[in-house]
mmCIF file of the N, C-alpha and C atoms, coordinates in Angstrom:
data_MODEL
# 
_entry.id   MODEL 
# 
loop_
_atom_site.group_PDB 
_atom_site.id 
_atom_site.type_symbol 
_atom_site.label_atom_id 
_atom_site.label_alt_id 
_atom_site.label_comp_id 
_atom_site.label_asym_id 
_atom_site.label_entity_id 
_atom_site.label_seq_id 
_atom_site.pdbx_PDB_ins_code 
_atom_site.Cartn_x 
_atom_site.Cartn_y 
_atom_site.Cartn_z 
_atom_site.occupancy 
_atom_site.B_iso_or_equiv 
_atom_site.pdbx_formal_charge 
_atom_site.auth_seq_id 
_atom_site.auth_comp_id 
_atom_site.auth_asym_id 
_atom_site.auth_atom_id 
_atom_site.pdbx_PDB_model_num 
ATOM 1   N N  . MET A 1 1  ? 12.949 -8.359  28.839 1.00 0.00 ? 1  MET A N  1 
ATOM 2   C CA . MET A 1 1  ? 12.929 -6.868  28.657 1.00 0.00 ? 1  MET A CA 1 
ATOM 3   C C  . MET A 1 1  ? 12.234 -6.609  27.364 1.00 0.00 ? 1  MET A C  1 
ATOM 4   N N  . GLY A 1 2  ? 12.686 -7.290  26.242 1.00 0.00 ? 2  GLY A N  1 
ATOM 5   C CA . GLY A 1 2  ? 12.054 -7.169  25.014 1.00 0.00 ? 2  GLY A CA 1 
ATOM 6   C C  . GLY A 1 2  ? 10.545 -7.319  24.925 1.00 0.00 ? 2  GLY A C  1 
ATOM 7   N N  . HIS A 1 3  ? 10.049 -8.373  25.759 1.00 0.00 ? 3  HIS A N  1 
ATOM 8   C CA . HIS A 1 3  ? 8.635  -8.401  25.801 1.00 0.00 ? 3  HIS A CA 1 
ATOM 9   C C  . HIS A 1 3  ? 8.007  -7.278  26.507 1.00 0.00 ? 3  HIS A C  1 
ATOM 10  N N  . ALA A 1 4  ? 8.579  -6.804  27.541 1.00 0.00 ? 4  ALA A N  1 
ATOM 11  C CA . ALA A 1 4  ? 7.974  -5.678  28.233 1.00 0.00 ? 4  ALA A CA 1 
ATOM 12  C C  . ALA A 1 4  ? 7.958  -4.410  27.455 1.00 0.00 ? 4  ALA A C  1 
ATOM 13  N N  . VAL A 1 5  ? 8.937  -4.126  26.568 1.00 0.00 ? 5  VAL A N  1 
ATOM 14  C CA . VAL A 1 5  ? 9.008  -2.981  25.760 1.00 0.00 ? 5  VAL A CA 1 
ATOM 15  C C  . VAL A 1 5  ? 8.095  -3.132  24.555 1.00 0.00 ? 5  VAL A C  1 
ATOM 16  N N  . LEU A 1 6  ? 8.189  -4.282  23.871 1.00 0.00 ? 6  LEU A N  1 
ATOM 17  C CA . LEU A 1 6  ? 7.599  -4.445  22.578 1.00 0.00 ? 6  LEU A CA 1 
ATOM 18  C C  . LEU A 1 6  ? 6.192  -4.933  22.647 1.00 0.00 ? 6  LEU A C  1 
ATOM 19  N N  . HIS A 1 7  ? 5.846  -5.727  23.727 1.00 0.00 ? 7  HIS A N  1 
ATOM 20  C CA . HIS A 1 7  ? 4.598  -6.416  23.818 1.00 0.00 ? 7  HIS A CA 1 
ATOM 21  C C  . HIS A 1 7  ? 3.908  -5.856  25.121 1.00 0.00 ? 7  HIS A C  1 
ATOM 22  N N  . GLU A 1 8  ? 3.845  -4.727  25.463 1.00 0.00 ? 8  GLU A N  1 
ATOM 23  C CA . GLU A 1 8  ? 3.180  -4.210  26.591 1.00 0.00 ? 8  GLU A CA 1 
ATOM 24  C C  . GLU A 1 8  ? 1.733  -4.596  26.485 1.00 0.00 ? 8  GLU A C  1 
ATOM 25  N N  . GLY A 1 9  ? 1.275  -5.136  27.547 1.00 0.00 ? 9  GLY A N  1 
ATOM 26  C CA . GLY A 1 9  ? -0.128 -5.518  27.705 1.00 0.00 ? 9  GLY A CA 1 
ATOM 27  C C  . GLY A 1 9  ? -0.443 -6.858  27.229 1.00 0.00 ? 9  GLY A C  1 
ATOM 28  N N  . GLU A 1 10 ? 0.571  -7.486  26.656 1.00 0.00 ? 10 GLU A N  1 
ATOM 29  C CA . GLU A 1 10 ? 0.326  -8.914  26.224 1.00 0.00 ? 10 GLU A CA 1 
ATOM 30  C C  . GLU A 1 10 ? 0.988  -9.882  27.228 1.00 0.00 ? 10 GLU A C  1 
ATOM 31  N N  . ASN A 1 11 ? 0.245  -10.903 27.578 1.00 0.00 ? 11 ASN A N  1 
ATOM 32  C CA . ASN A 1 11 ? 0.796  -11.823 28.593 1.00 0.00 ? 11 ASN A CA 1 
ATOM 33  C C  . ASN A 1 11 ? 1.321  -13.034 27.663 1.00 0.00 ? 11 ASN A C  1 
ATOM 34  N N  . ILE A 1 12 ? 2.506  -13.005 27.254 1.00 0.00 ? 12 ILE A N  1 
ATOM 35  C CA . ILE A 1 12 ? 3.085  -13.959 26.299 1.00 0.00 ? 12 ILE A CA 1 
ATOM 36  C C  . ILE A 1 12 ? 3.073  -15.410 26.980 1.00 0.00 ? 12 ILE A C  1 
ATOM 37  N N  . LEU A 1 13 ? 3.444  -15.496 28.297 1.00 0.00 ? 13 LEU A N  1 
ATOM 38  C CA . LEU A 1 13 ? 3.520  -16.735 28.947 1.00 0.00 ? 13 LEU A CA 1 
ATOM 39  C C  . LEU A 1 13 ? 2.164  -17.313 29.081 1.00 0.00 ? 13 LEU A C  1 
ATOM 40  N N  . PHE A 1 14 ? 1.143  -16.611 29.296 1.00 0.00 ? 14 PHE A N  1 
ATOM 41  C CA . PHE A 1 14 ? -0.259 -17.048 29.325 1.00 0.00 ? 14 PHE A CA 1 
ATOM 42  C C  . PHE A 1 14 ? -0.685 -17.620 27.883 1.00 0.00 ? 14 PHE A C  1 
ATOM 43  N N  . LEU A 1 15 ? -0.384 -16.696 26.970 1.00 0.00 ? 15 LEU A N  1 
ATOM 44  C CA . LEU A 1 15 ? -0.704 -17.153 25.695 1.00 0.00 ? 15 LEU A CA 1 
ATOM 45  C C  . LEU A 1 15 ? -0.196 -18.434 25.151 1.00 0.00 ? 15 LEU A C  1 
ATOM 46  N N  . SER A 1 16 ? 1.023  -18.571 25.564 1.00 0.00 ? 16 SER A N  1 
ATOM 47  C CA . SER A 1 16 ? 1.796  -19.774 24.962 1.00 0.00 ? 16 SER A CA 1 
ATOM 48  C C  . SER A 1 16 ? 1.408  -20.989 25.789 1.00 0.00 ? 16 SER A C  1 
ATOM 49  N N  . ASN A 1 17 ? 1.023  -20.935 26.992 1.00 0.00 ? 17 ASN A N  1 
ATOM 50  C CA . ASN A 1 17 ? 0.661  -21.965 27.894 1.00 0.00 ? 17 ASN A CA 1 
ATOM 51  C C  . ASN A 1 17 ? -0.878 -22.414 27.737 1.00 0.00 ? 17 ASN A C  1 
ATOM 52  N N  . ASN A 1 18 ? -1.609 -21.464 27.609 1.00 0.00 ? 18 ASN A N  1 
ATOM 53  C CA . ASN A 1 18 ? -3.142 -21.660 27.721 1.00 0.00 ? 18 ASN A CA 1 
ATOM 54  C C  . ASN A 1 18 ? -3.890 -21.532 26.483 1.00 0.00 ? 18 ASN A C  1 
ATOM 55  N N  . THR A 1 19 ? -3.359 -21.014 25.320 1.00 0.00 ? 19 THR A N  1 
ATOM 56  C CA . THR A 1 19 ? -4.134 -20.893 24.172 1.00 0.00 ? 19 THR A CA 1 
ATOM 57  C C  . THR A 1 19 ? -3.439 -21.438 23.035 1.00 0.00 ? 19 THR A C  1 
ATOM 58  N N  . LEU A 1 20 ? -4.066 -21.419 21.828 1.00 0.00 ? 20 LEU A N  1 
ATOM 59  C CA . LEU A 1 20 ? -3.548 -21.823 20.694 1.00 0.00 ? 20 LEU A CA 1 
ATOM 60  C C  . LEU A 1 20 ? -2.850 -20.778 19.831 1.00 0.00 ? 20 LEU A C  1 
ATOM 61  N N  . ALA A 1 21 ? -2.715 -19.606 20.463 1.00 0.00 ? 21 ALA A N  1 
ATOM 62  C CA . ALA A 1 21 ? -2.121 -18.527 19.831 1.00 0.00 ? 21 ALA A CA 1 
ATOM 63  C C  . ALA A 1 21 ? -0.584 -18.786 19.480 1.00 0.00 ? 21 ALA A C  1 
ATOM 64  N N  . VAL A 1 22 ? -0.199 -18.402 18.384 1.00 0.00 ? 22 VAL A N  1 
ATOM 65  C CA . VAL A 1 22 ? 1.208  -18.543 17.989 1.00 0.00 ? 22 VAL A CA 1 
ATOM 66  C C  . VAL A 1 22 ? 2.041  -17.388 18.473 1.00 0.00 ? 22 VAL A C  1 
ATOM 67  N N  . THR A 1 23 ? 2.951  -17.700 19.376 1.00 0.00 ? 23 THR A N  1 
ATOM 68  C CA . THR A 1 23 ? 3.777  -16.757 19.976 1.00 0.00 ? 23 THR A CA 1 
ATOM 69  C C  . THR A 1 23 ? 5.147  -16.708 19.526 1.00 0.00 ? 23 THR A C  1 
ATOM 70  N N  . GLU A 1 24 ? 5.503  -17.442 18.343 1.00 0.00 ? 24 GLU A N  1 
ATOM 71  C CA . GLU A 1 24 ? 6.851  -17.519 17.784 1.00 0.00 ? 24 GLU A CA 1 
ATOM 72  C C  . GLU A 1 24 ? 7.311  -16.081 17.290 1.00 0.00 ? 24 GLU A C  1 
ATOM 73  N N  . ARG A 1 25 ? 6.320  -15.268 16.781 1.00 0.00 ? 25 ARG A N  1 
ATOM 74  C CA . ARG A 1 25 ? 6.687  -13.978 16.294 1.00 0.00 ? 25 ARG A CA 1 
ATOM 75  C C  . ARG A 1 25 ? 7.088  -13.094 17.436 1.00 0.00 ? 25 ARG A C  1 
ATOM 76  N N  . TYR A 1 26 ? 6.454  -13.089 18.530 1.00 0.00 ? 26 TYR A N  1 
ATOM 77  C CA . TYR A 1 26 ? 6.707  -12.404 19.792 1.00 0.00 ? 26 TYR A CA 1 
ATOM 78  C C  . TYR A 1 26 ? 8.165  -12.834 20.247 1.00 0.00 ? 26 TYR A C  1 
ATOM 79  N N  . GLU A 1 27 ? 8.497  -14.105 20.206 1.00 0.00 ? 27 GLU A N  1 
ATOM 80  C CA . GLU A 1 27 ? 9.809  -14.567 20.684 1.00 0.00 ? 27 GLU A CA 1 
ATOM 81  C C  . GLU A 1 27 ? 10.893 -14.020 19.727 1.00 0.00 ? 27 GLU A C  1 
ATOM 82  N N  . ARG A 1 28 ? 10.565 -14.084 18.488 1.00 0.00 ? 28 ARG A N  1 
ATOM 83  C CA . ARG A 1 28 ? 11.687 -13.606 17.481 1.00 0.00 ? 28 ARG A CA 1 
ATOM 84  C C  . ARG A 1 28 ? 11.885 -12.046 17.750 1.00 0.00 ? 28 ARG A C  1 
ATOM 85  N N  . GLN A 1 29 ? 10.870 -11.282 17.870 1.00 0.00 ? 29 GLN A N  1 
ATOM 86  C CA . GLN A 1 29 ? 11.039 -9.871  18.155 1.00 0.00 ? 29 GLN A CA 1 
ATOM 87  C C  . GLN A 1 29 ? 11.665 -9.514  19.410 1.00 0.00 ? 29 GLN A C  1 
ATOM 88  N N  . ALA A 1 30 ? 11.408 -10.186 20.552 1.00 0.00 ? 30 ALA A N  1 
ATOM 89  C CA . ALA A 1 30 ? 12.096 -10.054 21.712 1.00 0.00 ? 30 ALA A CA 1 
ATOM 90  C C  . ALA A 1 30 ? 13.524 -10.518 21.623 1.00 0.00 ? 30 ALA A C  1 
ATOM 91  N N  . ASN A 1 31 ? 13.879 -11.618 20.995 1.00 0.00 ? 31 ASN A N  1 
ATOM 92  C CA . ASN A 1 31 ? 15.253 -11.985 20.726 1.00 0.00 ? 31 ASN A CA 1 
ATOM 93  C C  . ASN A 1 31 ? 16.007 -10.966 19.989 1.00 0.00 ? 31 ASN A C  1 
ATOM 94  N N  . LEU A 1 32 ? 15.404 -10.458 18.923 1.00 0.00 ? 32 LEU A N  1 
ATOM 95  C CA . LEU A 1 32 ? 16.184 -9.396  18.098 1.00 0.00 ? 32 LEU A CA 1 
ATOM 96  C C  . LEU A 1 32 ? 16.403 -8.166  19.004 1.00 0.00 ? 32 LEU A C  1 
ATOM 97  N N  . PHE A 1 33 ? 15.371 -7.794  19.733 1.00 0.00 ? 33 PHE A N  1 
ATOM 98  C CA . PHE A 1 33 ? 15.572 -6.612  20.579 1.00 0.00 ? 33 PHE A CA 1 
ATOM 99  C C  . PHE A 1 33 ? 16.808 -6.865  21.613 1.00 0.00 ? 33 PHE A C  1 
ATOM 100 N N  . ALA A 1 34 ? 16.836 -8.011  22.278 1.00 0.00 ? 34 ALA A N  1 
ATOM 101 C CA . ALA A 1 34 ? 17.878 -8.267  23.149 1.00 0.00 ? 34 ALA A CA 1 
ATOM 102 C C  . ALA A 1 34 ? 19.265 -8.353  22.473 1.00 0.00 ? 34 ALA A C  1 
ATOM 103 N N  . ALA A 1 35 ? 19.273 -8.948  21.239 1.00 0.00 ? 35 ALA A N  1 
ATOM 104 C CA . ALA A 1 35 ? 20.512 -9.081  20.611 1.00 0.00 ? 35 ALA A CA 1 
ATOM 105 C C  . ALA A 1 35 ? 21.071 -7.676  20.235 1.00 0.00 ? 35 ALA A C  1 
ATOM 106 N N  . GLU A 1 36 ? 20.128 -6.765  19.791 1.00 0.00 ? 36 GLU A N  1 
ATOM 107 C CA . GLU A 1 36 ? 20.554 -5.476  19.341 1.00 0.00 ? 36 GLU A CA 1 
ATOM 108 C C  . GLU A 1 36 ? 20.937 -4.607  20.513 1.00 0.00 ? 36 GLU A C  1 
ATOM 109 N N  . LEU A 1 37 ? 20.252 -4.770  21.715 1.00 0.00 ? 37 LEU A N  1 
ATOM 110 C CA . LEU A 1 37 ? 20.603 -4.198  22.936 1.00 0.00 ? 37 LEU A CA 1 
ATOM 111 C C  . LEU A 1 37 ? 21.965 -4.585  23.413 1.00 0.00 ? 37 LEU A C  1 
ATOM 112 N N  . LEU A 1 38 ? 22.215 -5.786  23.433 1.00 0.00 ? 38 LEU A N  1 
ATOM 113 C CA . LEU A 1 38 ? 23.446 -6.391  24.047 1.00 0.00 ? 38 LEU A CA 1 
ATOM 114 C C  . LEU A 1 38 ? 24.703 -6.327  23.213 1.00 0.00 ? 38 LEU A C  1 
ATOM 115 N N  . LEU A 1 39 ? 24.551 -6.434  21.957 1.00 0.00 ? 39 LEU A N  1 
ATOM 116 C CA . LEU A 1 39 ? 25.607 -6.520  21.074 1.00 0.00 ? 39 LEU A CA 1 
ATOM 117 C C  . LEU A 1 39 ? 25.839 -5.464  20.057 1.00 0.00 ? 39 LEU A C  1 
ATOM 118 N N  . ASP A 1 40 ? 26.867 -4.706  20.162 1.00 0.00 ? 40 ASP A N  1 
ATOM 119 C CA . ASP A 1 40 ? 27.224 -3.657  19.091 1.00 0.00 ? 40 ASP A CA 1 
ATOM 120 C C  . ASP A 1 40 ? 27.659 -4.462  17.869 1.00 0.00 ? 40 ASP A C  1 
ATOM 121 N N  . ASP A 1 41 ? 27.365 -3.802  16.714 1.00 0.00 ? 41 ASP A N  1 
ATOM 122 C CA . ASP A 1 41 ? 27.965 -4.419  15.418 1.00 0.00 ? 41 ASP A CA 1 
ATOM 123 C C  . ASP A 1 41 ? 29.337 -4.568  15.383 1.00 0.00 ? 41 ASP A C  1 
ATOM 124 N N  . TYR A 1 42 ? 30.171 -3.633  16.063 1.00 0.00 ? 42 TYR A N  1 
ATOM 125 C CA . TYR A 1 42 ? 31.600 -3.629  16.108 1.00 0.00 ? 42 TYR A CA 1 
ATOM 126 C C  . TYR A 1 42 ? 32.340 -4.944  16.620 1.00 0.00 ? 42 TYR A C  1 
ATOM 127 N N  . ILE A 1 43 ? 31.515 -5.596  17.392 1.00 0.00 ? 43 ILE A N  1 
ATOM 128 C CA . ILE A 1 43 ? 32.036 -6.859  18.103 1.00 0.00 ? 43 ILE A CA 1 
ATOM 129 C C  . ILE A 1 43 ? 32.422 -7.892  16.990 1.00 0.00 ? 43 ILE A C  1 
ATOM 130 N N  . PHE A 1 44 ? 31.654 -7.919  15.961 1.00 0.00 ? 44 PHE A N  1 
ATOM 131 C CA . PHE A 1 44 ? 32.011 -8.813  14.926 1.00 0.00 ? 44 PHE A CA 1 
ATOM 132 C C  . PHE A 1 44 ? 33.206 -8.491  14.150 1.00 0.00 ? 44 PHE A C  1 
ATOM 133 N N  . LYS A 1 45 ? 33.511 -7.189  14.032 1.00 0.00 ? 45 LYS A N  1 
ATOM 134 C CA . LYS A 1 45 ? 34.788 -6.857  13.376 1.00 0.00 ? 45 LYS A CA 1 
ATOM 135 C C  . LYS A 1 45 ? 35.917 -7.095  14.424 1.00 0.00 ? 45 LYS A C  1 
ATOM 136 N N  . GLU A 1 46 ? 35.787 -6.748  15.718 1.00 0.00 ? 46 GLU A N  1 
ATOM 137 C CA . GLU A 1 46 ? 36.703 -6.927  16.786 1.00 0.00 ? 46 GLU A CA 1 
ATOM 138 C C  . GLU A 1 46 ? 37.065 -8.564  16.822 1.00 0.00 ? 46 GLU A C  1 
ATOM 139 N N  . TYR A 1 47 ? 36.156 -9.356  16.583 1.00 0.00 ? 47 TYR A N  1 
ATOM 140 C CA . TYR A 1 47 ? 36.400 -10.746 16.706 1.00 0.00 ? 47 TYR A CA 1 
ATOM 141 C C  . TYR A 1 47 ? 36.395 -11.537 15.333 1.00 0.00 ? 47 TYR A C  1 
ATOM 142 N N  . GLN A 1 48 ? 36.692 -10.640 14.260 1.00 0.00 ? 48 GLN A N  1 
ATOM 143 C CA . GLN A 1 48 ? 36.743 -11.164 12.946 1.00 0.00 ? 48 GLN A CA 1 
ATOM 144 C C  . GLN A 1 48 ? 37.551 -12.568 12.878 1.00 0.00 ? 48 GLN A C  1 
ATOM 145 N N  . GLY A 1 49 ? 36.949 -13.547 12.266 1.00 0.00 ? 49 GLY A N  1 
ATOM 146 C CA . GLY A 1 49 ? 37.700 -14.756 12.151 1.00 0.00 ? 49 GLY A CA 1 
ATOM 147 C C  . GLY A 1 49 ? 37.402 -15.763 13.262 1.00 0.00 ? 49 GLY A C  1 
ATOM 148 N N  . CYS A 1 50 ? 36.774 -15.314 14.320 1.00 0.00 ? 50 CYS A N  1 
ATOM 149 C CA . CYS A 1 50 ? 36.359 -16.135 15.335 1.00 0.00 ? 50 CYS A CA 1 
ATOM 150 C C  . CYS A 1 50 ? 35.033 -16.762 15.252 1.00 0.00 ? 50 CYS A C  1 
ATOM 151 N N  . THR A 1 51 ? 34.727 -17.975 15.912 1.00 0.00 ? 51 THR A N  1 
ATOM 152 C CA . THR A 1 51 ? 33.447 -18.498 15.793 1.00 0.00 ? 51 THR A CA 1 
ATOM 153 C C  . THR A 1 51 ? 32.479 -17.865 16.693 1.00 0.00 ? 51 THR A C  1 
ATOM 154 N N  . LEU A 1 52 ? 31.251 -17.964 16.388 1.00 0.00 ? 52 LEU A N  1 
ATOM 155 C CA . LEU A 1 52 ? 30.200 -17.353 17.122 1.00 0.00 ? 52 LEU A CA 1 
ATOM 156 C C  . LEU A 1 52 ? 30.166 -17.822 18.566 1.00 0.00 ? 52 LEU A C  1 
ATOM 157 N N  . GLU A 1 53 ? 30.649 -19.124 18.755 1.00 0.00 ? 53 GLU A N  1 
ATOM 158 C CA . GLU A 1 53 ? 30.688 -19.631 20.073 1.00 0.00 ? 53 GLU A CA 1 
ATOM 159 C C  . GLU A 1 53 ? 31.825 -18.887 20.973 1.00 0.00 ? 53 GLU A C  1 
ATOM 160 N N  . HIS A 1 54 ? 32.843 -18.624 20.200 1.00 0.00 ? 54 HIS A N  1 
ATOM 161 C CA . HIS A 1 54 ? 33.954 -17.910 20.927 1.00 0.00 ? 54 HIS A CA 1 
ATOM 162 C C  . HIS A 1 54 ? 33.541 -16.494 21.193 1.00 0.00 ? 54 HIS A C  1 
ATOM 163 N N  . ILE A 1 55 ? 32.798 -15.760 20.267 1.00 0.00 ? 55 ILE A N  1 
ATOM 164 C CA . ILE A 1 55 ? 32.275 -14.521 20.662 1.00 0.00 ? 55 ILE A CA 1 
ATOM 165 C C  . ILE A 1 55 ? 31.319 -14.528 21.798 1.00 0.00 ? 55 ILE A C  1 
ATOM 166 N N  . SER A 1 56 ? 30.449 -15.503 21.818 1.00 0.00 ? 56 SER A N  1 
ATOM 167 C CA . SER A 1 56 ? 29.534 -15.729 22.868 1.00 0.00 ? 56 SER A CA 1 
ATOM 168 C C  . SER A 1 56 ? 30.224 -15.884 24.239 1.00 0.00 ? 56 SER A C  1 
ATOM 169 N N  . LYS A 1 57 ? 31.324 -16.698 24.212 1.00 0.00 ? 57 LYS A N  1 
ATOM 170 C CA . LYS A 1 57 ? 31.997 -16.881 25.560 1.00 0.00 ? 57 LYS A CA 1 
ATOM 171 C C  . LYS A 1 57 ? 32.672 -15.638 26.024 1.00 0.00 ? 57 LYS A C  1 
ATOM 172 N N  . CYS A 1 58 ? 33.375 -14.980 25.065 1.00 0.00 ? 58 CYS A N  1 
ATOM 173 C CA . CYS A 1 58 ? 34.137 -13.867 25.367 1.00 0.00 ? 58 CYS A CA 1 
ATOM 174 C C  . CYS A 1 58 ? 33.245 -12.573 25.769 1.00 0.00 ? 58 CYS A C  1 
ATOM 175 N N  . SER A 1 59 ? 32.193 -12.526 25.267 1.00 0.00 ? 59 SER A N  1 
ATOM 176 C CA . SER A 1 59 ? 31.327 -11.345 25.529 1.00 0.00 ? 59 SER A CA 1 
ATOM 177 C C  . SER A 1 59 ? 30.297 -11.680 26.606 1.00 0.00 ? 59 SER A C  1 
ATOM 178 N N  . CYS A 1 60 ? 30.274 -12.948 27.109 1.00 0.00 ? 60 CYS A N  1 
ATOM 179 C CA . CYS A 1 60 ? 29.127 -13.365 28.064 1.00 0.00 ? 60 CYS A CA 1 
ATOM 180 C C  . CYS A 1 60 ? 27.741 -13.109 27.604 1.00 0.00 ? 60 CYS A C  1 
ATOM 181 N N  . ILE A 1 61 ? 27.579 -13.245 26.445 1.00 0.00 ? 61 ILE A N  1 
ATOM 182 C CA . ILE A 1 61 ? 26.298 -13.018 25.706 1.00 0.00 ? 61 ILE A CA 1 
ATOM 183 C C  . ILE A 1 61 ? 25.809 -14.463 25.316 1.00 0.00 ? 61 ILE A C  1 
ATOM 184 N N  . PRO A 1 62 ? 24.461 -14.865 25.562 1.00 0.00 ? 62 PRO A N  1 
ATOM 185 C CA . PRO A 1 62 ? 24.138 -16.174 25.119 1.00 0.00 ? 62 PRO A CA 1 
ATOM 186 C C  . PRO A 1 62 ? 24.278 -16.523 23.643 1.00 0.00 ? 62 PRO A C  1 
ATOM 187 N N  . TYR A 1 63 ? 24.749 -17.668 23.324 1.00 0.00 ? 63 TYR A N  1 
ATOM 188 C CA . TYR A 1 63 ? 25.044 -18.083 22.010 1.00 0.00 ? 63 TYR A CA 1 
ATOM 189 C C  . TYR A 1 63 ? 23.923 -17.751 21.017 1.00 0.00 ? 63 TYR A C  1 
ATOM 190 N N  . ASN A 1 64 ? 22.686 -18.078 21.510 1.00 0.00 ? 64 ASN A N  1 
ATOM 191 C CA . ASN A 1 64 ? 21.536 -17.852 20.539 1.00 0.00 ? 64 ASN A CA 1 
ATOM 192 C C  . ASN A 1 64 ? 21.417 -16.419 20.250 1.00 0.00 ? 64 ASN A C  1 
ATOM 193 N N  . LEU A 1 65 ? 21.682 -15.454 21.093 1.00 0.00 ? 65 LEU A N  1 
ATOM 194 C CA . LEU A 1 65 ? 21.592 -14.141 20.718 1.00 0.00 ? 65 LEU A CA 1 
ATOM 195 C C  . LEU A 1 65 ? 22.701 -13.603 19.815 1.00 0.00 ? 65 LEU A C  1 
ATOM 196 N N  . VAL A 1 66 ? 23.955 -14.257 19.978 1.00 0.00 ? 66 VAL A N  1 
ATOM 197 C CA . VAL A 1 66 ? 25.064 -13.869 19.167 1.00 0.00 ? 66 VAL A CA 1 
ATOM 198 C C  . VAL A 1 66 ? 24.674 -14.464 17.668 1.00 0.00 ? 66 VAL A C  1 
ATOM 199 N N  . ARG A 1 67 ? 24.260 -15.605 17.547 1.00 0.00 ? 67 ARG A N  1 
ATOM 200 C CA . ARG A 1 67 ? 23.849 -16.120 16.353 1.00 0.00 ? 67 ARG A CA 1 
ATOM 201 C C  . ARG A 1 67 ? 22.870 -15.384 15.684 1.00 0.00 ? 67 ARG A C  1 
ATOM 202 N N  . TYR A 1 68 ? 21.762 -15.041 16.399 1.00 0.00 ? 68 TYR A N  1 
ATOM 203 C CA . TYR A 1 68 ? 20.662 -14.193 15.841 1.00 0.00 ? 68 TYR A CA 1 
ATOM 204 C C  . TYR A 1 68 ? 21.124 -12.952 15.361 1.00 0.00 ? 68 TYR A C  1 
ATOM 205 N N  . LYS A 1 69 ? 21.913 -12.199 16.139 1.00 0.00 ? 69 LYS A N  1 
ATOM 206 C CA . LYS A 1 69 ? 22.602 -10.915 15.721 1.00 0.00 ? 69 LYS A CA 1 
ATOM 207 C C  . LYS A 1 69 ? 23.380 -11.151 14.372 1.00 0.00 ? 69 LYS A C  1 
ATOM 208 N N  . ALA A 1 70 ? 24.194 -12.098 14.425 1.00 0.00 ? 70 ALA A N  1 
ATOM 209 C CA . ALA A 1 70 ? 24.956 -12.363 13.136 1.00 0.00 ? 70 ALA A CA 1 
ATOM 210 C C  . ALA A 1 70 ? 24.215 -12.636 11.957 1.00 0.00 ? 70 ALA A C  1 
ATOM 211 N N  . LYS A 1 71 ? 23.116 -13.342 12.060 1.00 0.00 ? 71 LYS A N  1 
ATOM 212 C CA . LYS A 1 71 ? 22.232 -13.675 11.009 1.00 0.00 ? 71 LYS A CA 1 
ATOM 213 C C  . LYS A 1 71 ? 21.533 -12.407 10.438 1.00 0.00 ? 71 LYS A C  1 
ATOM 214 N N  . ASN A 1 72 ? 21.398 -11.407 11.357 1.00 0.00 ? 72 ASN A N  1 
ATOM 215 C CA . ASN A 1 72 ? 20.538 -10.170 10.943 1.00 0.00 ? 72 ASN A CA 1 
ATOM 216 C C  . ASN A 1 72 ? 21.503 -8.999  10.595 1.00 0.00 ? 72 ASN A C  1 
ATOM 217 N N  . LEU A 1 73 ? 22.789 -9.120  10.533 1.00 0.00 ? 73 LEU A N  1 
ATOM 218 C CA . LEU A 1 73 ? 23.740 -8.158  10.199 1.00 0.00 ? 73 LEU A CA 1 
ATOM 219 C C  . LEU A 1 73 ? 23.783 -7.824  8.656  1.00 0.00 ? 73 LEU A C  1 
ATOM 220 N N  . ASP A 1 74 ? 23.985 -6.547  8.401  1.00 0.00 ? 74 ASP A N  1 
ATOM 221 C CA . ASP A 1 74 ? 24.232 -6.181  6.985  1.00 0.00 ? 74 ASP A CA 1 
ATOM 222 C C  . ASP A 1 74 ? 25.460 -6.847  6.468  1.00 0.00 ? 74 ASP A C  1 
ATOM 223 N N  . ASP A 1 75 ? 25.686 -7.118  5.372  1.00 0.00 ? 75 ASP A N  1 
ATOM 224 C CA . ASP A 1 75 ? 26.994 -7.612  4.907  1.00 0.00 ? 75 ASP A CA 1 
ATOM 225 C C  . ASP A 1 75 ? 28.101 -6.560  5.048  1.00 0.00 ? 75 ASP A C  1 
ATOM 226 N N  . ASP A 1 76 ? 27.740 -5.296  5.010  1.00 0.00 ? 76 ASP A N  1 
ATOM 227 C CA . ASP A 1 76 ? 28.778 -4.173  5.181  1.00 0.00 ? 76 ASP A CA 1 
ATOM 228 C C  . ASP A 1 76 ? 29.459 -4.255  6.539  1.00 0.00 ? 76 ASP A C  1 
ATOM 229 N N  . THR A 1 77 ? 28.717 -4.897  7.536  1.00 0.00 ? 77 THR A N  1 
ATOM 230 C CA . THR A 1 77 ? 29.229 -4.938  8.910  1.00 0.00 ? 77 THR A CA 1 
ATOM 231 C C  . THR A 1 77 ? 30.339 -5.803  9.155  1.00 0.00 ? 77 THR A C  1 
ATOM 232 N N  . LEU A 1 78 ? 30.278 -7.002  8.407  1.00 0.00 ? 78 LEU A N  1 
ATOM 233 C CA . LEU A 1 78 ? 31.195 -8.048  8.652  1.00 0.00 ? 78 LEU A CA 1 
ATOM 234 C C  . LEU A 1 78 ? 32.530 -7.847  7.824  1.00 0.00 ? 78 LEU A C  1 
# 
């Protein structure tokens, strides 16, 4: 979904498979979009003291997105 919203008109799969274009930036942007869409900041307060793996399992959100969201939170949120 992040690619569809953020990179409209870009064929990321084609670029990554058939060109030398660096698509890492597109992936980071799409992952951040997904993390922001799926995880409210409050979840880290609700699960304060829990591991990111535990938060991932309890919220049914992929671990990589939970970790990405946690890395991009303001210190005030935690």
